[in-house]
VEXDOLO-844776 format. One record per residue (C-alpha): x, y, z; residue in one letter; chain. Coordinates in nm, 2 decimals. Layout:
! residues N
{east: X north: Y up: Z fise: A fikol: A}
...
! end
This chain:
! residues 373
{east: 0.00 north: 0.00 up: 0.00 fise: M fikol: A}
{east: 0.16 north: 0.33 up: -0.12 fise: H fikol: A}
{east: 0.50 north: 0.17 up: -0.15 fise: G fikol: A}
{east: 0.51 north: 0.04 up: 0.21 fise: M fikol: A}
{east: 0.60 north: -0.31 up: 0.11 fise: A fikol: A}
{east: 0.95 north: -0.20 up: 0.02 fise: S fikol: A}
{east: 1.04 north: -0.05 up: 0.36 fise: R fikol: A}
{east: 0.96 north: -0.07 up: 0.73 fise: K fikol: A}
{east: 0.62 north: 0.07 up: 0.82 fise: I fikol: A}
{east: 0.64 north: 0.36 up: 1.07 fise: R fikol: A}
{east: 0.40 north: 0.32 up: 1.35 fise: L fikol: A}
{east: 0.27 north: 0.54 up: 1.63 fise: G fikol: A}
{east: 0.13 north: 0.39 up: 1.94 fise: I fikol: A}
{east: -0.13 north: 0.59 up: 2.12 fise: V fikol: A}
{east: -0.20 north: 0.46 up: 2.47 fise: G fikol: A}
{east: 0.10 north: 0.31 up: 2.65 fise: C fikol: A}
{east: -0.07 north: 0.11 up: 2.92 fise: G fikol: A}
{east: -0.10 north: -0.26 up: 3.01 fise: D fikol: A}
{east: -0.23 north: -0.39 up: 2.68 fise: V fikol: A}
{east: 0.04 north: -0.20 up: 2.48 fise: A fikol: A}
{east: 0.31 north: -0.35 up: 2.69 fise: H fikol: A}
{east: 0.18 north: -0.70 up: 2.72 fise: R fikol: A}
{east: 0.04 north: -0.75 up: 2.37 fise: R fikol: A}
{east: 0.12 north: -0.49 up: 2.10 fise: Y fikol: A}
{east: 0.48 north: -0.40 up: 2.16 fise: L fikol: A}
{east: 0.60 north: -0.76 up: 2.19 fise: P fikol: A}
{east: 0.41 north: -0.84 up: 1.87 fise: T fikol: A}
{east: 0.56 north: -0.56 up: 1.67 fise: F fikol: A}
{east: 0.90 north: -0.66 up: 1.79 fise: E fikol: A}
{east: 0.84 north: -1.01 up: 1.64 fise: L fikol: A}
{east: 0.79 north: -0.85 up: 1.30 fise: I fikol: A}
{east: 1.05 north: -0.57 up: 1.34 fise: S fikol: A}
{east: 1.18 north: -0.66 up: 1.00 fise: N fikol: A}
{east: 0.86 north: -0.50 up: 0.87 fise: R fikol: A}
{east: 0.77 north: -0.23 up: 1.12 fise: V fikol: A}
{east: 0.93 north: 0.02 up: 1.35 fise: E fikol: A}
{east: 0.79 north: 0.24 up: 1.62 fise: I fikol: A}
{east: 0.84 north: 0.61 up: 1.56 fise: R fikol: A}
{east: 0.62 north: 0.75 up: 1.83 fise: G fikol: A}
{east: 0.47 north: 0.65 up: 2.16 fise: C fikol: A}
{east: 0.20 north: 0.88 up: 2.30 fise: C fikol: A}
{east: 0.04 north: 0.89 up: 2.64 fise: D fikol: A}
{east: -0.06 north: 1.19 up: 2.86 fise: P fikol: A}
{east: 0.04 north: 1.02 up: 3.18 fise: R fikol: A}
{east: 0.38 north: 1.13 up: 3.31 fise: P fikol: A}
{east: 0.65 north: 0.87 up: 3.22 fise: G fikol: A}
{east: 0.41 north: 0.63 up: 3.03 fise: A fikol: A}
{east: 0.53 north: 0.72 up: 2.68 fise: A fikol: A}
{east: 0.89 north: 0.72 up: 2.79 fise: E fikol: A}
{east: 0.86 north: 0.37 up: 2.94 fise: R fikol: A}
{east: 0.72 north: 0.25 up: 2.60 fise: A fikol: A}
{east: 1.01 north: 0.41 up: 2.41 fise: V fikol: A}
{east: 1.26 north: 0.24 up: 2.63 fise: E fikol: A}
{east: 1.08 north: -0.09 up: 2.58 fise: R fikol: A}
{east: 1.13 north: -0.06 up: 2.20 fise: V fikol: A}
{east: 1.46 north: 0.12 up: 2.18 fise: R fikol: A}
{east: 1.66 north: -0.19 up: 2.09 fise: A fikol: A}
{east: 1.47 north: -0.24 up: 1.76 fise: W fikol: A}
{east: 1.31 north: 0.10 up: 1.71 fise: S fikol: A}
{east: 1.59 north: 0.35 up: 1.80 fise: P fikol: A}
{east: 1.41 north: 0.64 up: 1.63 fise: A fikol: A}
{east: 1.11 north: 0.62 up: 1.86 fise: A fikol: A}
{east: 1.02 north: 0.94 up: 2.05 fise: H fikol: A}
{east: 0.79 north: 0.99 up: 2.35 fise: A fikol: A}
{east: 0.49 north: 1.23 up: 2.33 fise: Y fikol: A}
{east: 0.25 north: 1.35 up: 2.59 fise: A fikol: A}
{east: 0.03 north: 1.52 up: 2.33 fise: D fikol: A}
{east: -0.13 north: 1.34 up: 2.03 fise: L fikol: A}
{east: -0.13 north: 1.64 up: 1.80 fise: D fikol: A}
{east: 0.25 north: 1.68 up: 1.86 fise: A fikol: A}
{east: 0.31 north: 1.32 up: 1.76 fise: M fikol: A}
{east: 0.09 north: 1.35 up: 1.45 fise: L fikol: A}
{east: 0.27 north: 1.66 up: 1.35 fise: R fikol: A}
{east: 0.63 north: 1.56 up: 1.42 fise: D fikol: A}
{east: 0.68 north: 1.18 up: 1.42 fise: A fikol: A}
{east: 0.67 north: 1.10 up: 1.04 fise: E fikol: A}
{east: 0.42 north: 0.82 up: 1.07 fise: L fikol: A}
{east: 0.25 north: 0.59 up: 0.82 fise: D fikol: A}
{east: -0.01 north: 0.45 up: 1.06 fise: A fikol: A}
{east: -0.13 north: 0.46 up: 1.42 fise: V fikol: A}
{east: -0.23 north: 0.19 up: 1.66 fise: V fikol: A}
{east: -0.50 north: 0.32 up: 1.90 fise: N fikol: A}
{east: -0.47 north: 0.15 up: 2.24 fise: V fikol: A}
{east: -0.62 north: 0.43 up: 2.44 fise: T fikol: A}
{east: -0.90 north: 0.36 up: 2.70 fise: P fikol: A}
{east: -1.23 north: 0.27 up: 2.53 fise: A fikol: A}
{east: -1.40 north: 0.61 up: 2.58 fise: P fikol: A}
{east: -1.12 north: 0.78 up: 2.39 fise: A fikol: A}
{east: -1.12 north: 0.55 up: 2.09 fise: H fikol: A}
{east: -1.33 north: 0.76 up: 1.85 fise: A fikol: A}
{east: -1.17 north: 1.10 up: 1.91 fise: A fikol: A}
{east: -0.82 north: 0.95 up: 1.89 fise: T fikol: A}
{east: -0.89 north: 0.76 up: 1.56 fise: S fikol: A}
{east: -1.06 north: 1.06 up: 1.41 fise: Q fikol: A}
{east: -0.76 north: 1.28 up: 1.47 fise: A fikol: A}
{east: -0.53 north: 1.03 up: 1.32 fise: C fikol: A}
{east: -0.74 north: 0.98 up: 1.01 fise: L fikol: A}
{east: -0.77 north: 1.35 up: 0.96 fise: E fikol: A}
{east: -0.39 north: 1.37 up: 0.98 fise: A fikol: A}
{east: -0.38 north: 1.13 up: 0.68 fise: G fikol: A}
{east: -0.27 north: 0.82 up: 0.88 fise: L fikol: A}
{east: -0.40 north: 0.46 up: 0.86 fise: H fikol: A}
{east: -0.55 north: 0.34 up: 1.19 fise: V fikol: A}
{east: -0.59 north: 0.02 up: 1.38 fise: Y fikol: A}
{east: -0.82 north: 0.07 up: 1.67 fise: S fikol: A}
{east: -0.87 north: -0.15 up: 1.98 fise: E fikol: A}
{east: -1.24 north: -0.23 up: 2.04 fise: K fikol: A}
{east: -1.49 north: -0.08 up: 2.04 fise: P fikol: A}
{east: -1.45 north: 0.13 up: 1.73 fise: I fikol: A}
{east: -1.64 north: 0.42 up: 1.90 fise: A fikol: A}
{east: -1.90 north: 0.49 up: 2.17 fise: A fikol: A}
{east: -2.19 north: 0.58 up: 1.93 fise: T fikol: A}
{east: -2.30 north: 0.49 up: 1.58 fise: L fikol: A}
{east: -2.26 north: 0.85 up: 1.45 fise: P fikol: A}
{east: -1.90 north: 0.85 up: 1.57 fise: E fikol: A}
{east: -1.84 north: 0.52 up: 1.39 fise: A fikol: A}
{east: -2.01 north: 0.65 up: 1.08 fise: D fikol: A}
{east: -1.78 north: 0.96 up: 1.08 fise: R fikol: A}
{east: -1.47 north: 0.75 up: 1.12 fise: L fikol: A}
{east: -1.57 north: 0.52 up: 0.83 fise: I fikol: A}
{east: -1.65 north: 0.82 up: 0.61 fise: A fikol: A}
{east: -1.33 north: 1.00 up: 0.69 fise: T fikol: A}
{east: -1.12 north: 0.69 up: 0.61 fise: A fikol: A}
{east: -1.30 north: 0.64 up: 0.28 fise: R fikol: A}
{east: -1.27 north: 1.01 up: 0.19 fise: E fikol: A}
{east: -0.89 north: 1.00 up: 0.25 fise: H fikol: A}
{east: -0.83 north: 0.65 up: 0.10 fise: G fikol: A}
{east: -0.71 north: 0.52 up: 0.44 fise: L fikol: A}
{east: -0.72 north: 0.18 up: 0.60 fise: L fikol: A}
{east: -0.93 north: 0.17 up: 0.92 fise: L fikol: A}
{east: -0.92 north: -0.17 up: 1.08 fise: L fikol: A}
{east: -1.05 north: -0.27 up: 1.42 fise: C fikol: A}
{east: -0.99 north: -0.53 up: 1.69 fise: A fikol: A}
{east: -1.07 north: -0.79 up: 1.80 fise: P fikol: A}
{east: -0.87 north: -1.00 up: 1.56 fise: G fikol: A}
{east: -1.07 north: -1.32 up: 1.60 fise: V fikol: A}
{east: -1.17 north: -1.34 up: 1.23 fise: A fikol: A}
{east: -0.81 north: -1.37 up: 1.12 fise: V fikol: A}
{east: -0.71 north: -1.65 up: 1.36 fise: T fikol: A}
{east: -0.68 north: -1.99 up: 1.20 fise: N fikol: A}
{east: -0.94 north: -2.12 up: 1.45 fise: R fikol: A}
{east: -1.22 north: -1.89 up: 1.33 fise: V fikol: A}
{east: -1.12 north: -1.93 up: 0.97 fise: R fikol: A}
{east: -1.16 north: -2.30 up: 1.02 fise: W fikol: A}
{east: -1.50 north: -2.25 up: 1.17 fise: L fikol: A}
{east: -1.60 north: -2.02 up: 0.89 fise: A fikol: A}
{east: -1.49 north: -2.29 up: 0.64 fise: D fikol: A}
{east: -1.70 north: -2.56 up: 0.81 fise: I fikol: A}
{east: -2.00 north: -2.32 up: 0.82 fise: T fikol: A}
{east: -1.98 north: -2.21 up: 0.46 fise: S fikol: A}
{east: -1.92 north: -2.57 up: 0.34 fise: S fikol: A}
{east: -2.24 north: -2.70 up: 0.49 fise: G fikol: A}
{east: -2.06 north: -3.02 up: 0.60 fise: R fikol: A}
{east: -2.25 north: -3.01 up: 0.93 fise: L fikol: A}
{east: -2.56 north: -2.85 up: 0.78 fise: G fikol: A}
{east: -2.68 north: -2.50 up: 0.86 fise: A fikol: A}
{east: -2.56 north: -2.31 up: 1.16 fise: L fikol: A}
{east: -2.88 north: -2.23 up: 1.34 fise: T fikol: A}
{east: -2.77 north: -2.14 up: 1.70 fise: L fikol: A}
{east: -2.46 north: -2.00 up: 1.86 fise: A fikol: A}
{east: -2.42 north: -1.99 up: 2.24 fise: V fikol: A}
{east: -2.12 north: -1.80 up: 2.39 fise: A fikol: A}
{east: -1.99 north: -1.65 up: 2.71 fise: H fikol: A}
{east: -1.72 north: -1.46 up: 2.88 fise: H fikol: A}
{east: -1.75 north: -1.50 up: 3.26 fise: A fikol: A}
{east: -1.49 north: -1.40 up: 3.53 fise: D fikol: A}
{east: -1.45 north: -1.11 up: 3.78 fise: T fikol: A}
{east: -1.28 north: -0.87 up: 3.55 fise: G fikol: A}
{east: -0.95 north: -0.69 up: 3.54 fise: P fikol: A}
{east: -0.96 north: -0.58 up: 3.91 fise: A fikol: A}
{east: -0.89 north: -0.94 up: 4.01 fise: T fikol: A}
{east: -0.65 north: -1.03 up: 3.72 fise: W fikol: A}
{east: -0.32 north: -1.07 up: 3.90 fise: R fikol: A}
{east: -0.13 north: -1.02 up: 3.58 fise: E fikol: A}
{east: -0.30 north: -0.69 up: 3.51 fise: Y fikol: A}
{east: -0.07 north: -0.39 up: 3.56 fise: T fikol: A}
{east: -0.30 north: -0.09 up: 3.48 fise: G fikol: A}
{east: -0.59 north: 0.09 up: 3.65 fise: D fikol: A}
{east: -0.90 north: -0.13 up: 3.61 fise: P fikol: A}
{east: -1.15 north: 0.14 up: 3.72 fise: T fikol: A}
{east: -1.27 north: 0.22 up: 3.37 fise: V fikol: A}
{east: -1.37 north: -0.14 up: 3.30 fise: F fikol: A}
{east: -1.65 north: -0.12 up: 3.56 fise: Y fikol: A}
{east: -1.80 north: 0.20 up: 3.43 fise: G fikol: A}
{east: -2.04 north: 0.31 up: 3.15 fise: P fikol: A}
{east: -1.90 north: 0.26 up: 2.80 fise: G fikol: A}
{east: -1.69 north: -0.04 up: 2.90 fise: V fikol: A}
{east: -1.81 north: -0.33 up: 3.12 fise: G fikol: A}
{east: -1.80 north: -0.70 up: 3.03 fise: P fikol: A}
{east: -1.97 north: -0.68 up: 2.69 fise: V fikol: A}
{east: -1.75 north: -0.40 up: 2.55 fise: F fikol: A}
{east: -1.43 north: -0.55 up: 2.70 fise: D fikol: A}
{east: -1.47 north: -0.93 up: 2.64 fise: H fikol: A}
{east: -1.82 north: -1.02 up: 2.51 fise: G fikol: A}
{east: -1.72 north: -0.83 up: 2.20 fise: V fikol: A}
{east: -1.48 north: -1.12 up: 2.10 fise: Y fikol: A}
{east: -1.78 north: -1.36 up: 2.09 fise: R fikol: A}
{east: -1.99 north: -1.11 up: 1.90 fise: L fikol: A}
{east: -1.73 north: -1.07 up: 1.63 fise: H fikol: A}
{east: -1.69 north: -1.45 up: 1.61 fise: T fikol: A}
{east: -2.07 north: -1.50 up: 1.59 fise: M fikol: A}
{east: -2.12 north: -1.23 up: 1.32 fise: T fikol: A}
{east: -1.82 north: -1.36 up: 1.13 fise: T fikol: A}
{east: -1.99 north: -1.71 up: 1.11 fise: L fikol: A}
{east: -2.36 north: -1.62 up: 1.10 fise: M fikol: A}
{east: -2.37 north: -1.27 up: 0.94 fise: G fikol: A}
{east: -2.54 north: -0.96 up: 1.07 fise: P fikol: A}
{east: -2.79 north: -0.94 up: 1.36 fise: V fikol: A}
{east: -3.15 north: -0.82 up: 1.30 fise: R fikol: A}
{east: -3.28 north: -0.79 up: 1.66 fise: R fikol: A}
{east: -3.14 north: -0.78 up: 2.01 fise: V fikol: A}
{east: -3.30 north: -0.82 up: 2.36 fise: Q fikol: A}
{east: -3.10 north: -0.82 up: 2.68 fise: A fikol: A}
{east: -3.11 north: -0.81 up: 3.06 fise: M fikol: A}
{east: -2.84 north: -0.68 up: 3.29 fise: G fikol: A}
{east: -2.77 north: -0.61 up: 3.66 fise: S fikol: A}
{east: -2.50 north: -0.49 up: 3.90 fise: I fikol: A}
{east: -2.46 north: -0.80 up: 4.12 fise: S fikol: A}
{east: -2.17 north: -0.67 up: 4.33 fise: K fikol: A}
{east: -2.13 north: -0.29 up: 4.38 fise: A fikol: A}
{east: -1.76 north: -0.28 up: 4.45 fise: T fikol: A}
{east: -1.43 north: -0.45 up: 4.36 fise: R fikol: A}
{east: -1.11 north: -0.47 up: 4.56 fise: V fikol: A}
{east: -0.81 north: -0.44 up: 4.32 fise: V fikol: A}
{east: -0.57 north: -0.73 up: 4.36 fise: R fikol: A}
{east: -0.26 north: -0.62 up: 4.17 fise: A fikol: A}
{east: -0.10 north: -0.33 up: 4.00 fise: G fikol: A}
{east: -0.06 north: 0.03 up: 4.11 fise: P fikol: A}
{east: -0.41 north: 0.04 up: 4.28 fise: L fikol: A}
{east: -0.37 north: -0.29 up: 4.47 fise: A fikol: A}
{east: -0.59 north: -0.29 up: 4.78 fise: G fikol: A}
{east: -0.81 north: 0.00 up: 4.66 fise: R fikol: A}
{east: -1.19 north: -0.04 up: 4.64 fise: T fikol: A}
{east: -1.35 north: 0.07 up: 4.32 fise: I fikol: A}
{east: -1.72 north: 0.12 up: 4.24 fise: A fikol: A}
{east: -1.91 north: -0.08 up: 3.98 fise: V fikol: A}
{east: -2.14 north: 0.16 up: 3.79 fise: T fikol: A}
{east: -2.24 north: -0.05 up: 3.48 fise: T fikol: A}
{east: -2.40 north: -0.39 up: 3.47 fise: A fikol: A}
{east: -2.15 north: -0.67 up: 3.56 fise: D fikol: A}
{east: -2.39 north: -0.95 up: 3.44 fise: H fikol: A}
{east: -2.53 north: -0.91 up: 3.09 fise: V fikol: A}
{east: -2.75 north: -1.17 up: 2.91 fise: L fikol: A}
{east: -2.82 north: -1.11 up: 2.54 fise: M fikol: A}
{east: -3.05 north: -1.28 up: 2.29 fise: N fikol: A}
{east: -2.98 north: -1.23 up: 1.92 fise: L fikol: A}
{east: -3.18 north: -1.29 up: 1.61 fise: E fikol: A}
{east: -2.97 north: -1.30 up: 1.30 fise: F fikol: A}
{east: -3.08 north: -1.18 up: 0.95 fise: V fikol: A}
{east: -3.04 north: -1.54 up: 0.82 fise: N fikol: A}
{east: -3.29 north: -1.67 up: 1.08 fise: G fikol: A}
{east: -3.03 north: -1.81 up: 1.32 fise: G fikol: A}
{east: -3.03 north: -1.73 up: 1.69 fise: L fikol: A}
{east: -2.75 north: -1.64 up: 1.93 fise: G fikol: A}
{east: -2.71 north: -1.61 up: 2.30 fise: Q fikol: A}
{east: -2.43 north: -1.43 up: 2.49 fise: L fikol: A}
{east: -2.35 north: -1.41 up: 2.86 fise: L fikol: A}
{east: -2.09 north: -1.15 up: 2.94 fise: A fikol: A}
{east: -2.00 north: -1.11 up: 3.31 fise: S fikol: A}
{east: -1.74 north: -0.94 up: 3.53 fise: F fikol: A}
{east: -1.91 north: -1.10 up: 3.84 fise: A fikol: A}
{east: -1.88 north: -1.47 up: 3.79 fise: A fikol: A}
{east: -1.60 north: -1.62 up: 3.99 fise: P fikol: A}
{east: -1.54 north: -1.88 up: 3.73 fise: S fikol: A}
{east: -1.71 north: -2.13 up: 3.49 fise: T fikol: A}
{east: -1.67 north: -2.46 up: 3.32 fise: Q fikol: A}
{east: -1.93 north: -2.39 up: 3.06 fise: A fikol: A}
{east: -1.81 north: -2.40 up: 2.70 fise: P fikol: A}
{east: -1.71 north: -2.05 up: 2.60 fise: W fikol: A}
{east: -1.85 north: -2.12 up: 2.25 fise: L fikol: A}
{east: -2.10 north: -2.37 up: 2.12 fise: E fikol: A}
{east: -2.21 north: -2.38 up: 1.76 fise: L fikol: A}
{east: -2.52 north: -2.58 up: 1.68 fise: H fikol: A}
{east: -2.56 north: -2.70 up: 1.32 fise: Y fikol: A}
{east: -2.85 north: -2.91 up: 1.19 fise: T fikol: A}
{east: -2.62 north: -3.22 up: 1.18 fise: N fikol: A}
{east: -2.38 north: -3.15 up: 1.45 fise: G fikol: A}
{east: -2.24 north: -2.94 up: 1.74 fise: T fikol: A}
{east: -1.90 north: -2.78 up: 1.78 fise: I fikol: A}
{east: -1.80 north: -2.70 up: 2.14 fise: S fikol: A}
{east: -1.50 north: -2.52 up: 2.30 fise: F fikol: A}
{east: -1.42 north: -2.58 up: 2.66 fise: A fikol: A}
{east: -1.12 north: -2.46 up: 2.86 fise: G fikol: A}
{east: -0.99 north: -2.10 up: 2.84 fise: E fikol: A}
{east: -1.10 north: -1.89 up: 2.54 fise: S fikol: A}
{east: -0.76 north: -1.71 up: 2.56 fise: S fikol: A}
{east: -0.59 north: -2.04 up: 2.48 fise: D fikol: A}
{east: -0.51 north: -2.01 up: 2.11 fise: K fikol: A}
{east: -0.47 north: -2.39 up: 2.10 fise: D fikol: A}
{east: -0.79 north: -2.47 up: 2.28 fise: A fikol: A}
{east: -0.92 north: -2.79 up: 2.11 fise: P fikol: A}
{east: -1.28 north: -2.84 up: 1.98 fise: A fikol: A}
{east: -1.52 north: -3.12 up: 2.05 fise: S fikol: A}
{east: -1.76 north: -3.21 up: 1.77 fise: I fikol: A}
{east: -2.08 north: -3.41 up: 1.80 fise: Y fikol: A}
{east: -2.19 north: -3.57 up: 1.48 fise: F fikol: A}
{east: -2.56 north: -3.63 up: 1.44 fise: D fikol: A}
{east: -2.59 north: -3.84 up: 1.13 fise: D fikol: A}
{east: -2.92 north: -4.01 up: 1.03 fise: D fikol: A}
{east: -2.76 north: -4.19 up: 0.74 fise: S fikol: A}
{east: -2.72 north: -4.57 up: 0.74 fise: P fikol: A}
{east: -2.36 north: -4.51 up: 0.86 fise: L fikol: A}
{east: -2.50 north: -4.39 up: 1.19 fise: G fikol: A}
{east: -2.21 north: -4.15 up: 1.28 fise: L fikol: A}
{east: -2.34 north: -4.03 up: 1.62 fise: E fikol: A}
{east: -2.14 north: -3.91 up: 1.92 fise: G fikol: A}
{east: -1.86 north: -3.68 up: 2.03 fise: W fikol: A}
{east: -1.51 north: -3.66 up: 1.89 fise: V fikol: A}
{east: -1.28 north: -3.47 up: 2.12 fise: H fikol: A}
{east: -0.95 north: -3.29 up: 2.09 fise: G fikol: A}
{east: -0.98 north: -3.16 up: 1.74 fise: L fikol: A}
{east: -0.77 north: -2.87 up: 1.61 fise: L fikol: A}
{east: -0.78 north: -2.67 up: 1.29 fise: P fikol: A}
{east: -0.55 north: -2.81 up: 1.01 fise: P fikol: A}
{east: -0.19 north: -2.71 up: 1.04 fise: P fikol: A}
{east: -0.03 north: -2.46 up: 1.07 fise: P fikol: A}
{east: -0.18 north: -2.37 up: 1.40 fise: G fikol: A}
{east: -0.21 north: -2.01 up: 1.53 fise: D fikol: A}
{east: 0.13 north: -1.88 up: 1.63 fise: E fikol: A}
{east: -0.03 north: -1.58 up: 1.80 fise: L fikol: A}
{east: -0.35 north: -1.50 up: 2.00 fise: G fikol: A}
{east: -0.64 north: -1.30 up: 1.87 fise: A fikol: A}
{east: -0.50 north: -0.96 up: 1.99 fise: V fikol: A}
{east: -0.16 north: -1.02 up: 1.83 fise: E fikol: A}
{east: -0.31 north: -1.17 up: 1.51 fise: S fikol: A}
{east: -0.50 north: -0.85 up: 1.46 fise: G fikol: A}
{east: -0.20 north: -0.64 up: 1.48 fise: A fikol: A}
{east: 0.00 north: -0.86 up: 1.24 fise: V fikol: A}
{east: -0.29 north: -0.85 up: 1.00 fise: H fikol: A}
{east: -0.30 north: -0.47 up: 1.00 fise: F fikol: A}
{east: 0.07 north: -0.46 up: 0.90 fise: V fikol: A}
{east: 0.01 north: -0.72 up: 0.63 fise: A fikol: A}
{east: -0.27 north: -0.51 up: 0.49 fise: C fikol: A}
{east: -0.06 north: -0.20 up: 0.49 fise: L fikol: A}
{east: 0.21 north: -0.39 up: 0.30 fise: R fikol: A}
{east: -0.04 north: -0.52 up: 0.05 fise: G fikol: A}
{east: 0.02 north: -0.88 up: 0.15 fise: D fikol: A}
{east: -0.34 north: -0.94 up: 0.27 fise: E fikol: A}
{east: -0.68 north: -0.79 up: 0.20 fise: G fikol: A}
{east: -0.86 north: -0.63 up: 0.50 fise: P fikol: A}
{east: -1.07 north: -0.87 up: 0.70 fise: I fikol: A}
{east: -1.12 north: -0.68 up: 1.04 fise: L fikol: A}
{east: -1.33 north: -0.41 up: 0.88 fise: T fikol: A}
{east: -1.46 north: -0.10 up: 1.05 fise: A fikol: A}
{east: -1.81 north: -0.19 up: 0.91 fise: E fikol: A}
{east: -1.82 north: -0.51 up: 1.11 fise: Q fikol: A}
{east: -1.69 north: -0.33 up: 1.42 fise: A fikol: A}
{east: -1.97 north: -0.07 up: 1.37 fise: R fikol: A}
{east: -2.23 north: -0.35 up: 1.35 fise: H fikol: A}
{east: -2.10 north: -0.51 up: 1.67 fise: V fikol: A}
{east: -2.11 north: -0.17 up: 1.84 fise: L fikol: A}
{east: -2.47 north: -0.14 up: 1.72 fise: D fikol: A}
{east: -2.56 north: -0.48 up: 1.87 fise: I fikol: A}
{east: -2.41 north: -0.38 up: 2.20 fise: I fikol: A}
{east: -2.58 north: -0.05 up: 2.21 fise: L fikol: A}
{east: -2.91 north: -0.21 up: 2.14 fise: K fikol: A}
{east: -2.85 north: -0.46 up: 2.42 fise: A fikol: A}
{east: -2.80 north: -0.18 up: 2.67 fise: Y fikol: A}
{east: -3.10 north: 0.00 up: 2.54 fise: L fikol: A}
{east: -3.30 north: -0.32 up: 2.59 fise: S fikol: A}
{east: -3.17 north: -0.35 up: 2.95 fise: I fikol: A}
{east: -3.30 north: 0.00 up: 3.01 fise: E fikol: A}
{east: -3.65 north: -0.03 up: 2.86 fise: D fikol: A}
{east: -3.72 north: -0.41 up: 2.86 fise: G fikol: A}
{east: -3.79 north: -0.42 up: 2.49 fise: L fikol: A}
{east: -3.62 north: -0.58 up: 2.19 fise: S fikol: A}
{east: -3.45 north: -0.35 up: 1.94 fise: H fikol: A}
{east: -3.38 north: -0.37 up: 1.57 fise: E fikol: A}
{east: -3.02 north: -0.30 up: 1.46 fise: T fikol: A}
{east: -2.95 north: -0.01 up: 1.23 fise: E fikol: A}
{east: -2.64 north: -0.14 up: 1.05 fise: T fikol: A}
{east: -2.50 north: -0.44 up: 0.87 fise: T fikol: A}
{east: -2.16 north: -0.58 up: 0.81 fise: I fikol: A}
! end
């Protein structure tokens, strides 16, 4: 894209917190023959400087910025990776696009549909790439599921049941940031983790027509277990249990549980029910090598009925998790090596689904979506 295949792509990182350090910077280091970091931006004192030190060995030209406009003006960038807190996603991406830079945004794409519409229009107007996390659709696992679904080998996919259920970042001992924002409006368990399931479900089943949901705050406070706020009590101000029912345009149904108030679960984090079989994933959804179990329900004379466990997609397996795969895909698209899969249009549709769910929680009604993929 624009001659970038012949040189290293110059990236700016906006938001130098936990996810940048644990996920994005190590991933870009793995492909440092194709990318370099030119700017790290974060308004918090010392945050951008720490990120610059992290990448100095392979991106010696990186500079720290406390102000986004200064980085956009001075850093000589090709593209920006937006890893700011969720409420800042739209404004950050908009500024980067208006500066003529390609953008990869963490989820959600925006907080409202008009914001998402404006981002998509700006990218289109300037001929820029706007891709959005999560990267589930470019993992080999979801590509494999999409192939099974489109082939019809198990019949039609009529029902998808999924969940994310734990107690949220305040209790993740590996989390090094401030978890407060995750328990407030505009984030919560659906925007933070349920979104992975919604991207998977819409990748496999297409757009959603109608949404209904219920939600509650089951525990009003959390005590932070690790990181800089360890021991502090934070308030929960958005629903920490959310149950969603989905009606897809193709007639299929979906169900999602997203919770930051379930101590743990052994329920499958994804089950896909076809007319002639079921695919079920147990274990941890973050495990990129999590095996599938498939139940075959065959009414032919062969009588192939029963579970087969421990199945994996055909080799090669996923080398990286969903977050990392999305970042690598963005670079591949910039270089012209791949076509864009993690589209802003799908991210906007998933945002639409989530917003309709919260509207349903408020008024008790089901709501039609306004967008498609």
